[in-house]
All heavy atoms as a GROMACS GRO file, in nm:
protein
  534
    1PRO      N    1  11.392  11.202   8.684
    1PRO     CA    2  11.282  11.101   8.682
    1PRO      C    3  11.220  11.089   8.820
    1PRO      O    4  11.278  11.125   8.920
    1PRO     CB    5  11.355  10.971   8.647
    1PRO     CG    6  11.494  11.008   8.614
    1PRO     CD    7  11.518  11.149   8.657
    2GLY      N    8  11.099  11.048   8.820
    2GLY     CA    9  11.028  11.038   8.949
    2GLY      C   10  10.915  11.135   8.957
    2GLY      O   11  10.885  11.207   8.863
    3THR      N   12  10.849  11.137   9.069
    3THR     CA   13  10.733  11.222   9.086
    3THR      C   14  10.757  11.343   9.175
    3THR      O   15  10.672  11.428   9.184
    3THR     CB   16  10.618  11.139   9.146
    3THR    OG1   17  10.659  11.089   9.273
    3THR    CG2   18  10.576  11.025   9.055
    4THR      N   19  10.874  11.347   9.240
    4THR     CA   20  10.904  11.460   9.328
    4THR      C   21  11.001  11.556   9.264
    4THR      O   22  11.110  11.512   9.221
    4THR     CB   23  10.961  11.405   9.461
    4THR    OG1   24  10.868  11.313   9.516
    4THR    CG2   25  10.986  11.518   9.561
    5PRO      N   26  10.971  11.688   9.256
    5PRO     CA   27  11.071  11.782   9.205
    5PRO      C   28  11.196  11.778   9.289
    5PRO      O   29  11.193  11.757   9.408
    5PRO     CB   30  10.999  11.916   9.218
    5PRO     CG   31  10.854  11.885   9.224
    5PRO     CD   32  10.846  11.751   9.294
    6PHE      N   33  11.310  11.801   9.222
    6PHE     CA   34  11.437  11.804   9.292
    6PHE      C   35  11.530  11.899   9.219
    6PHE      O   36  11.500  11.945   9.108
    6PHE     CB   37  11.498  11.664   9.307
    6PHE     CG   38  11.545  11.605   9.173
    6PHE    CD1   39  11.677  11.617   9.135
    6PHE    CD2   40  11.456  11.539   9.092
    6PHE    CE1   41  11.719  11.563   9.014
    6PHE    CE2   42  11.498  11.483   8.972
    6PHE     CZ   43  11.631  11.497   8.935
    7HIS      N   44  11.642  11.935   9.284
    7HIS     CA   45  11.740  12.017   9.214
    7HIS      C   46  11.878  11.957   9.228
    7HIS      O   47  11.908  11.883   9.320
    7HIS     CB   48  11.739  12.160   9.263
    7HIS     CG   49  11.791  12.177   9.405
    7HIS    ND1   50  11.924  12.205   9.430
    7HIS    CD2   51  11.731  12.172   9.522
    7HIS    CE1   52  11.941  12.219   9.557
    7HIS    NE2   53  11.825  12.194   9.619
    8ALA      N   54  11.960  11.987   9.130
    8ALA     CA   55  12.103  11.950   9.129
    8ALA      C   56  12.179  12.077   9.092
    8ALA      O   57  12.171  12.123   8.978
    8ALA     CB   58  12.127  11.838   9.029
    9GLY      N   59  12.248  12.135   9.191
    9GLY     CA   60  12.313  12.261   9.168
    9GLY      C   61  12.208  12.369   9.140
    9GLY      O   62  12.118  12.387   9.217
   10ARG      N   63  12.218  12.439   9.028
   10ARG     CA   64  12.127  12.545   8.993
   10ARG      C   65  12.018  12.497   8.898
   10ARG      O   66  11.939  12.575   8.850
   10ARG     CB   67  12.202  12.661   8.929
   10ARG     CG   68  12.296  12.728   9.032
   10ARG     CD   69  12.372  12.837   8.970
   10ARG     NE   70  12.283  12.930   8.895
   10ARG     CZ   71  12.313  13.052   8.867
   10ARG    NH1   72  12.429  13.102   8.898
   10ARG    NH2   73  12.230  13.128   8.798
   11ARG      N   74  12.011  12.367   8.873
   11ARG     CA   75  11.905  12.312   8.784
   11ARG      C   76  11.796  12.250   8.867
   11ARG      O   77  11.824  12.172   8.957
   11ARG     CB   78  11.966  12.211   8.688
   11ARG     CG   79  12.061  12.272   8.596
   11ARG     CD   80  12.113  12.171   8.498
   11ARG     NE   81  12.201  12.242   8.402
   11ARG     CZ   82  12.269  12.175   8.310
   11ARG    NH1   83  12.260  12.049   8.298
   11ARG    NH2   84  12.344  12.247   8.231
   12PHE      N   85  11.674  12.276   8.827
   12PHE     CA   86  11.557  12.219   8.893
   12PHE      C   87  11.487  12.122   8.797
   12PHE      O   88  11.465  12.156   8.681
   12PHE     CB   89  11.459  12.330   8.934
   12PHE     CG   90  11.516  12.414   9.044
   12PHE    CD1   91  11.590  12.528   9.013
   12PHE    CD2   92  11.494  12.386   9.178
   12PHE    CE1   93  11.644  12.610   9.112
   12PHE    CE2   94  11.549  12.465   9.278
   12PHE     CZ   95  11.622  12.576   9.247
   13PHE      N   96  11.450  12.007   8.846
   13PHE     CA   97  11.382  11.906   8.767
   13PHE      C   98  11.244  11.884   8.822
   13PHE      O   99  11.226  11.844   8.937
   13PHE     CB  100  11.464  11.774   8.768
   13PHE     CG  101  11.603  11.794   8.714
   13PHE    CD1  102  11.708  11.836   8.793
   13PHE    CD2  103  11.628  11.771   8.578
   13PHE    CE1  104  11.833  11.853   8.743
   13PHE    CE2  105  11.754  11.792   8.527
   13PHE     CZ  106  11.860  11.832   8.610
   14LEU      N  107  11.145  11.915   8.738
   14LEU     CA  108  11.004  11.912   8.783
   14LEU      C  109  10.931  11.789   8.733
   14LEU      O  110  10.824  11.757   8.783
   14LEU     CB  111  10.930  12.038   8.738
   14LEU     CG  112  11.001  12.170   8.784
   14LEU    CD1  113  10.928  12.287   8.726
   14LEU    CD2  114  11.007  12.176   8.933
   15GLY      N  115  10.983  11.725   8.635
   15GLY     CA  116  10.921  11.601   8.579
   15GLY      C  117  10.951  11.592   8.430
   15GLY      O  118  11.000  11.688   8.370
   16ASP      N  119  10.921  11.481   8.371
   16ASP     CA  120  10.948  11.454   8.229
   16ASP      C  121  10.816  11.457   8.158
   16ASP      O  122  10.736  11.364   8.174
   16ASP     CB  123  11.021  11.323   8.215
   16ASP     CG  124  11.062  11.294   8.070
   16ASP    OD1  125  11.030  11.378   7.984
   16ASP    OD2  126  11.123  11.191   8.049
   17ALA      N  127  10.792  11.557   8.080
   17ALA     CA  128  10.670  11.569   8.004
   17ALA      C  129  10.670  11.480   7.880
   17ALA      O  130  10.564  11.451   7.824
   17ALA     CB  131  10.644  11.714   7.963
   18GLY      N  132  10.788  11.439   7.835
   18GLY     CA  133  10.798  11.360   7.713
   18GLY      C  134  10.786  11.445   7.588
   18GLY      O  135  10.739  11.562   7.596
   19PRO      N  136  10.830  11.392   7.475
   19PRO     CA  137  10.836  11.473   7.355
   19PRO      C  138  10.700  11.522   7.305
   19PRO      O  139  10.691  11.632   7.250
   19PRO     CB  140  10.899  11.378   7.251
   19PRO     CG  141  10.939  11.256   7.319
   19PRO     CD  142  10.884  11.260   7.460
   20ALA      N  143  10.594  11.444   7.326
   20ALA     CA  144  10.464  11.483   7.276
   20ALA      C  145  10.405  11.605   7.351
   20ALA      O  146  10.337  11.686   7.293
   20ALA     CB  147  10.366  11.365   7.288
   21ALA      N  148  10.434  11.618   7.482
   21ALA     CA  149  10.375  11.726   7.562
   21ALA      C  150  10.474  11.838   7.594
   21ALA      O  151  10.433  11.939   7.647
   21ALA     CB  152  10.318  11.668   7.691
   22ALA      N  153  10.603  11.824   7.561
   22ALA     CA  154  10.703  11.920   7.603
   22ALA      C  155  10.670  12.063   7.558
   22ALA      O  156  10.681  12.157   7.633
   22ALA     CB  157  10.842  11.876   7.550
   23ALA      N  158  10.632  12.083   7.433
   23ALA     CA  159  10.606  12.218   7.383
   23ALA      C  160  10.488  12.281   7.458
   23ALA      O  161  10.495  12.398   7.498
   23ALA     CB  162  10.578  12.218   7.233
   24ALA      N  163  10.380  12.206   7.482
   24ALA     CA  164  10.262  12.260   7.554
   24ALA      C  165  10.298  12.294   7.696
   24ALA      O  166  10.256  12.396   7.750
   24ALA     CB  167  10.150  12.160   7.546
   25VAL      N  168  10.374  12.209   7.761
   25VAL     CA  169  10.419  12.236   7.898
   25VAL      C  170  10.505  12.359   7.903
   25VAL      O  171  10.484  12.451   7.985
   25VAL     CB  172  10.492  12.114   7.962
   25VAL    CG1  173  10.551  12.152   8.097
   25VAL    CG2  174  10.397  11.997   7.978
   26ALA      N  175  10.601  12.373   7.811
   26ALA     CA  176  10.689  12.490   7.807
   26ALA      C  177  10.607  12.617   7.788
   26ALA      O  178  10.631  12.719   7.851
   26ALA     CB  179  10.793  12.472   7.700
   27GLN      N  180  10.508  12.615   7.701
   27GLN     CA  181  10.423  12.734   7.677
   27GLN      C  182  10.341  12.768   7.800
   27GLN      O  183  10.306  12.881   7.820
   27GLN     CB  184  10.328  12.711   7.561
   27GLN     CG  185  10.398  12.733   7.428
   27GLN     CD  186  10.293  12.728   7.315
   27GLN    OE1  187  10.210  12.639   7.310
   27GLN    NE2  188  10.299  12.830   7.231
   28GLY      N  189  10.306  12.670   7.881
   28GLY     CA  190  10.223  12.691   7.998
   28GLY      C  191  10.297  12.734   8.124
   28GLY      O  192  10.236  12.768   8.224
   29LEU      N  193  10.431  12.730   8.122
   29LEU     CA  194  10.510  12.766   8.241
   29LEU      C  195  10.492  12.916   8.272
   29LEU      O  196  10.491  12.997   8.178
   29LEU     CB  197  10.656  12.739   8.220
   29LEU     CG  198  10.700  12.592   8.210
   29LEU    CD1  199  10.849  12.586   8.175
   29LEU    CD2  200  10.669  12.516   8.337
   30ARG      N  201  10.473  12.950   8.397
   30ARG     CA  202  10.460  13.089   8.438
   30ARG      C  203  10.550  13.112   8.557
   30ARG      O  204  10.547  13.042   8.658
   30ARG     CB  205  10.314  13.119   8.481
   30ARG     CG  206  10.212  13.096   8.371
   30ARG     CD  207  10.223  13.210   8.266
   30ARG     NE  208  10.125  13.187   8.162
   30ARG     CZ  209  10.150  13.144   8.039
   30ARG    NH1  210  10.274  13.118   8.006
   30ARG    NH2  211  10.059  13.127   7.950
   31LEU      N  212  10.631  13.217   8.547
   31LEU     CA  213  10.714  13.260   8.662
   31LEU      C  214  10.635  13.363   8.742
   31LEU      O  215  10.568  13.449   8.686
   31LEU     CB  216  10.845  13.321   8.614
   31LEU     CG  217  10.934  13.224   8.539
   31LEU    CD1  218  11.059  13.299   8.485
   31LEU    CD2  219  10.976  13.106   8.622
   32ASP      N  220  10.647  13.359   8.874
   32ASP     CA  221  10.573  13.447   8.960
   32ASP      C  222  10.661  13.491   9.078
   32ASP      O  223  10.738  13.408   9.133
   32ASP     CB  224  10.448  13.380   9.012
   32ASP     CG  225  10.361  13.473   9.090
   32ASP    OD1  226  10.347  13.593   9.057
   32ASP    OD2  227  10.299  13.426   9.190
   33VAL      N  228  10.653  13.617   9.117
   33VAL     CA  229  10.715  13.664   9.238
   33VAL      C  230  10.604  13.710   9.328
   33VAL      O  231  10.521  13.795   9.293
   33VAL     CB  232  10.811  13.782   9.210
   33VAL    CG1  233  10.871  13.837   9.341
   33VAL    CG2  234  10.921  13.742   9.114
   34GLY      N  235  10.593  13.650   9.444
   34GLY     CA  236  10.490  13.685   9.540
   34GLY      C  237  10.551  13.705   9.675
   34GLY      O  238  10.672  13.740   9.686
   35GLY      N  239  10.477  13.683   9.780
   35GLY     CA  240  10.530  13.693   9.912
   35GLY      C  241  10.442  13.788   9.997
   35GLY      O  242  10.333  13.823   9.958
   36GLU      N  243  10.495  13.820  10.113
   36GLU     CA  244  10.422  13.903  10.207
   36GLU      C  245  10.516  14.010  10.262
   36GLU      O  246  10.636  13.987  10.276
   36GLU     CB  247  10.372  13.821  10.324
   36GLU     CG  248  10.269  13.715  10.281
   36GLU     CD  249  10.212  13.641  10.406
   36GLU    OE1  250  10.248  13.674  10.518
   36GLU    OE2  251  10.134  13.550  10.383
   37GLY      N  252  10.458  14.126  10.291
   37GLY     CA  253  10.542  14.231  10.346
   37GLY      C  254  10.458  14.347  10.393
   37GLY      O  255  10.336  14.350  10.373
   38ASP      N  256  10.522  14.438  10.458
   38ASP     CA  257  10.461  14.563  10.502
   38ASP      C  258  10.561  14.674  10.487
   38ASP      O  259  10.664  14.655  10.423
   38ASP     CB  260  10.408  14.553  10.644
   38ASP     CG  261  10.516  14.522  10.749
   38ASP    OD1  262  10.634  14.550  10.719
   38ASP    OD2  263  10.482  14.472  10.853
   39GLU      N  264  10.537  14.789  10.545
   39GLU     CA  265  10.624  14.903  10.525
   39GLU      C  266  10.765  14.886  10.583
   39GLU      O  267  10.856  14.958  10.558
   39GLU     CB  268  10.562  15.031  10.581
   39GLU     CG  269  10.540  15.030  10.731
   39GLU     CD  270  10.410  14.963  10.773
   39GLU    OE1  271  10.329  14.918  10.689
   39GLU    OE2  272  10.393  14.949  10.896
   40CYS      N  273  10.783  14.780  10.667
   40CYS     CA  274  10.914  14.757  10.730
   40CYS      C  275  10.990  14.643  10.671
   40CYS      O  276  11.106  14.618  10.706
   40CYS     CB  277  10.892  14.735  10.878
   40CYS     SG  278  10.843  14.882  10.966
   41GLY      N  279  10.933  14.564  10.582
   41GLY     CA  280  11.003  14.453  10.520
   41GLY      C  281  10.912  14.334  10.496
   41GLY      O  282  10.790  14.345  10.507
   42GLY      N  283  10.972  14.223  10.459
   42GLY     CA  284  10.893  14.103  10.428
   42GLY      C  285  10.973  14.000  10.360
   42GLY      O  286  11.094  13.994  10.370
   43THR      N  287  10.904  13.919  10.281
   43THR     CA  288  10.967  13.810  10.209
   43THR      C  289  10.915  13.806  10.064
   43THR      O  290  10.795  13.820  10.040
   43THR     CB  291  10.934  13.675  10.273
   43THR    OG1  292  10.977  13.676  10.407
   43THR    CG2  293  10.999  13.557  10.203
   44ASN      N  294  11.006  13.794   9.970
   44ASN     CA  295  10.968  13.769   9.827
   44ASN      C  296  10.982  13.620   9.802
   44ASN      O  297  11.084  13.558   9.844
   44ASN     CB  298  11.062  13.842   9.732
   44ASN     CG  299  11.038  13.989   9.734
   44ASN    OD1  300  10.928  14.039   9.758
   44ASN    ND2  301  11.142  14.066   9.703
   45ALA      N  302  10.882  13.560   9.741
   45ALA     CA  303  10.884  13.416   9.704
   45ALA      C  304  10.886  13.406   9.553
   45ALA      O  305  10.809  13.472   9.484
   45ALA     CB  306  10.761  13.348   9.761
   46TYR      N  307  10.976  13.326   9.501
   46TYR     CA  308  10.989  13.302   9.359
   46TYR      C  309  10.936  13.165   9.327
   46TYR      O  310  10.981  13.063   9.383
   46TYR     CB  311  11.136  13.318   9.316
   46TYR     CG  312  11.191  13.455   9.351
   46TYR    CD1  313  11.253  13.477   9.472
   46TYR    CD2  314  11.174  13.560   9.261
   46TYR    CE1  315  11.299  13.604   9.503
   46TYR    CE2  316  11.223  13.684   9.294
   46TYR     CZ  317  11.284  13.708   9.414
   46TYR     OH  318  11.329  13.832   9.449
   47GLU      N  319  10.843  13.160   9.233
   47GLU     CA  320  10.778  13.034   9.200
   47GLU      C  321  10.765  13.018   9.049
   47GLU      O  322  10.766  13.112   8.975
   47GLU     CB  323  10.633  13.037   9.256
   47GLU     CG  324  10.625  13.060   9.404
   47GLU     CD  325  10.483  13.086   9.450
   47GLU    OE1  326  10.397  13.123   9.372
   47GLU    OE2  327  10.460  13.066   9.570
   48VAL      N  328  10.750  12.893   9.009
   48VAL     CA  329  10.710  12.862   8.870
   48VAL      C  330  10.583  12.776   8.875
   48VAL      O  331  10.573  12.684   8.953
   48VAL     CB  332  10.827  12.791   8.794
   48VAL    CG1  333  10.864  12.658   8.852
   48VAL    CG2  334  10.791  12.776   8.648
   49GLU      N  335  10.486  12.819   8.798
   49GLU     CA  336  10.360  12.745   8.787
   49GLU      C  337  10.372  12.655   8.668
   49GLU      O  338  10.407  12.697   8.558
   49GLU     CB  339  10.244  12.840   8.770
   49GLU     CG  340  10.225  12.929   8.891
   49GLU     CD  341  10.117  13.036   8.871
   49GLU    OE1  342  10.038  13.023   8.776
   49GLU    OE2  343  10.115  13.130   8.951
   50VAL      N  344  10.352  12.525   8.692
   50VAL     CA  345  10.368  12.422   8.589
   50VAL      C  346  10.229  12.366   8.551
   50VAL      O  347  10.155  12.324   8.642
   50VAL     CB  348  10.456  12.306   8.639
   50VAL    CG1  349  10.479  12.202   8.529
   50VAL    CG2  350  10.590  12.361   8.687
   51PRO      N  351  10.189  12.368   8.423
   51PRO     CA  352  10.061  12.315   8.384
   51PRO      C  353  10.057  12.162   8.403
   51PRO      O  354  10.158  12.097   8.411
   51PRO     CB  355  10.049  12.354   8.239
   51PRO     CG  356  10.188  12.365   8.190
   51PRO     CD  357  10.269  12.414   8.307
   52ALA      N  358   9.934  12.111   8.404
   52ALA     CA  359   9.917  11.965   8.416
   52ALA      C  360   9.976  11.896   8.293
   52ALA      O  361   9.975  11.948   8.183
   52ALA     CB  362   9.770  11.933   8.425
   53PHE      N  363  10.038  11.780   8.316
   53PHE     CA  364  10.086  11.697   8.205
   53PHE      C  365  10.104  11.554   8.255
   53PHE      O  366  10.124  11.530   8.373
   53PHE     CB  367  10.218  11.750   8.147
   53PHE     CG  368  10.336  11.739   8.240
   53PHE    CD1  369  10.418  11.630   8.243
   53PHE    CD2  370  10.367  11.844   8.328
   53PHE    CE1  371  10.527  11.620   8.327
   53PHE    CE2  372  10.477  11.837   8.413
   53PHE     CZ  373  10.557  11.724   8.412
   54GLY      N  374  10.086  11.462   8.160
   54GLY     CA  375  10.108  11.320   8.189
   54GLY      C  376  10.032  11.265   8.310
   54GLY      O  377  10.084  11.185   8.385
   55GLY      N  378   9.912  11.313   8.332
   55GLY     CA  379   9.834  11.265   8.447
   55GLY      C  380   9.861  11.342   8.577
   55GLY      O  381   9.800  11.318   8.678
   56ARG      N  382   9.956  11.434   8.573
   56ARG     CA  383   9.987  11.516   8.690
   56ARG      C  384   9.896  11.638   8.693
   56ARG      O  385   9.874  11.697   8.584
   56ARG     CB  386  10.131  11.567   8.688
   56ARG     CG  387  10.232  11.455   8.697
   56ARG     CD  388  10.366  11.516   8.679
   56ARG     NE  389  10.452  11.462   8.785
   56ARG     CZ  390  10.575  11.500   8.806
   56ARG    NH1  391  10.625  11.597   8.738
   56ARG    NH2  392  10.645  11.442   8.898
   57PRO      N  393   9.856  11.686   8.809
   57PRO     CA  394   9.778  11.808   8.812
   57PRO      C  395   9.869  11.928   8.800
   57PRO      O  396   9.992  11.917   8.805
   57PRO     CB  397   9.716  11.803   8.956
   57PRO     CG  398   9.817  11.724   9.035
   57PRO     CD  399   9.871  11.621   8.939
   58ASP      N  400   9.809  12.048   8.781
   58ASP     CA  401   9.887  12.170   8.786
   58ASP      C  402   9.966  12.174   8.918
   58ASP      O  403   9.915  12.125   9.019
   58ASP     CB  404   9.795  12.295   8.785
   58ASP     CG  405   9.720  12.310   8.651
   58ASP    OD1  406   9.758  12.244   8.555
   58ASP    OD2  407   9.626  12.390   8.651
   59MET      N  408  10.082  12.238   8.919
   59MET     CA  409  10.151  12.248   9.045
   59MET      C  410  10.232  12.380   9.046
   59MET      O  411  10.261  12.437   8.941
   59MET     CB  412  10.248  12.134   9.070
   59MET     CG  413  10.369  12.123   8.985
   59MET     SD  414  10.475  11.986   9.038
   59MET     CE  415  10.604  11.996   8.920
   60THR      N  416  10.261  12.426   9.164
   60THR     CA  417  10.343  12.545   9.182
   60THR      C  418  10.471  12.501   9.256
   60THR      O  419  10.463  12.433   9.358
   60THR     CB  420  10.271  12.650   9.268
   60THR    OG1  421  10.152  12.690   9.198
   60THR    CG2  422  10.359  12.771   9.285
   61PHE      N  423  10.584  12.530   9.195
   61PHE     CA  424  10.711  12.494   9.250
   61PHE      C  425  10.781  12.616   9.302
   61PHE      O  426  10.811  12.710   9.229
   61PHE     CB  427  10.797  12.424   9.142
   61PHE     CG  428  10.930  12.380   9.187
   61PHE    CD1  429  10.943  12.277   9.280
   61PHE    CD2  430  11.042  12.438   9.140
   61PHE    CE1  431  11.068  12.236   9.324
   61PHE    CE2  432  11.170  12.398   9.183
   61PHE     CZ  433  11.180  12.295   9.276
   62TRP      N  434  10.805  12.624   9.431
   62TRP     CA  435  10.869  12.735   9.496
   62TRP      C  436  11.019  12.711   9.494
   62TRP      O  437  11.067  12.614   9.552
   62TRP     CB  438  10.815  12.751   9.639
   62TRP     CG  439  10.881  12.848   9.728
   62TRP    CD1  440  10.891  12.983   9.705
   62TRP    CD2  441  10.948  12.821   9.850
   62TRP    NE1  442  10.958  13.039   9.811
   62TRP    CE2  443  10.996  12.943   9.899
   62TRP    CE3  444  10.972  12.705   9.924
   62TRP    CZ2  445  11.065  12.952  10.018
   62TRP    CZ3  446  11.041  12.715  10.043
   62TRP    CH2  447  11.086  12.840  10.088
   63TYR      N  448  11.095  12.793   9.422
   63TYR     CA  449  11.236  12.767   9.408
   63TYR      C  450  11.329  12.859   9.485
   63TYR      O  451  11.449  12.832   9.495
   63TYR     CB  452  11.276  12.761   9.261
   63TYR     CG  453  11.258  12.889   9.182
   63TYR    CD1  454  11.358  12.983   9.171
   63TYR    CD2  455  11.136  12.913   9.117
   63TYR    CE1  456  11.341  13.098   9.099
   63TYR    CE2  457  11.116  13.027   9.042
   63TYR     CZ  458  11.220  13.121   9.033
   63TYR     OH  459  11.200  13.233   8.960
   64ALA      N  460  11.281  12.968   9.538
   64ALA     CA  461  11.367  13.055   9.616
   64ALA      C  462  11.280  13.156   9.695
   64ALA      O  463  11.167  13.182   9.660
   64ALA     CB  464  11.465  13.130   9.527
   65SER      N  465  11.338  13.209   9.800
   65SER     CA  466  11.277  13.322   9.870
   65SER      C  467  11.388  13.409   9.929
   65SER      O  468  11.500  13.366   9.946
   65SER     CB  469  11.186  13.272   9.980
   65SER     OG  470  11.259  13.218  10.086
   66GLU      N  471  11.353  13.534   9.949
   66GLU     CA  472  11.450  13.625  10.008
   66GLU      C  473  11.378  13.719  10.102
   66GLU      O  474  11.267  13.763  10.076
   66GLU     CB  475  11.528  13.705   9.901
   66GLU     CG  476  11.439  13.799   9.823
   66GLU     CD  477  11.515  13.876   9.715
   66GLU    OE1  478  11.640  13.862   9.709
   66GLU    OE2  479  11.453  13.943   9.635
   67HIS      N  480  11.440  13.745  10.217
   67HIS     CA  481  11.386  13.838  10.314
   67HIS      C  482  11.442  13.977  10.288
   67HIS      O  483  11.556  13.990  10.242
   67HIS     CB  484  11.420  13.793  10.456
   67HIS     CG  485  11.370  13.660  10.489
   67HIS    ND1  486  11.241  13.635  10.521
   67HIS    CD2  487  11.430  13.539  10.492
   67HIS    CE1  488  11.223  13.507  10.546
   67HIS    NE2  489  11.339  13.444  10.525
   68TYR      N  490  11.364  14.078  10.311
   68TYR     CA  491  11.415  14.214  10.296
   68TYR      C  492  11.365  14.298  10.415
   68TYR      O  493  11.262  14.270  10.474
   68TYR     CB  494  11.371  14.274  10.164
   68TYR     CG  495  11.223  14.294  10.147
   68TYR    CD1  496  11.162  14.411  10.182
   68TYR    CD2  497  11.141  14.191  10.098
   68TYR    CE1  498  11.026  14.431  10.170
   68TYR    CE2  499  11.005  14.208  10.083
   68TYR     CZ  500  10.947  14.326  10.119
   68TYR     OH  501  10.813  14.343  10.107
   69ALA      N  502  11.438  14.401  10.444
   69ALA     CA  503  11.402  14.493  10.549
   69ALA      C  504  11.419  14.635  10.499
   69ALA      O  505  11.515  14.663  10.419
   69ALA     CB  506  11.489  14.474  10.673
   70VAL      N  507  11.332  14.722  10.539
   70VAL     CA  508  11.341  14.862  10.500
   70VAL      C  509  11.423  14.936  10.608
   70VAL      O  510  11.394  14.928  10.727
   70VAL     CB  511  11.197  14.926  10.491
   70VAL    CG1  512  11.207  15.072  10.461
   70VAL    CG2  513  11.115  14.849  10.384
   71PRO      N  514  11.531  15.007  10.568
   71PRO     CA  515  11.612  15.077  10.662
   71PRO      C  516  11.533  15.180  10.741
   71PRO      O  517  11.437  15.239  10.691
   71PRO     CB  518  11.719  15.145  10.577
   71PRO     CG  519  11.715  15.076  10.446
   71PRO     CD  520  11.577  15.023  10.430
   72ASP      N  521  11.574  15.204  10.863
   72ASP     CA  522  11.512  15.305  10.951
   72ASP      C  523  11.364  15.280  10.978
   72ASP      O  524  11.286  15.375  10.988
   72ASP     CB  525  11.532  15.446  10.891
   72ASP     CG  526  11.679  15.483  10.879
   72ASP    OD1  527  11.758  15.441  10.966
   72ASP    OD2  528  11.712  15.553  10.783
   73CYS      N  529  11.325  15.157  10.988
   73CYS     CA  530  11.188  15.125  11.012
   73CYS      C  531  11.172  15.071  11.153
   73CYS      O  532  11.246  14.999  11.203
   73CYS     CB  533  11.136  15.022  10.910
   73CYS     SG  534  10.959  14.995  10.922
   0.00000   0.00000   0.00000
């Protein structure tokens, strides 16, 4: 509950859409892997895009990132 996303262990809580909007919100969720990098390495960012619901605007929730390096670079 509340307006700020939070996590407990491996579960992330982004908000309560309620029974009327839950199916539409679930259909609108999008997972994305982005980030920045070059030939020597970079960072992957893992996000979930959440559609607007209950008066809230669309939001992107960043839930993890990982750095990587290319050997011999």
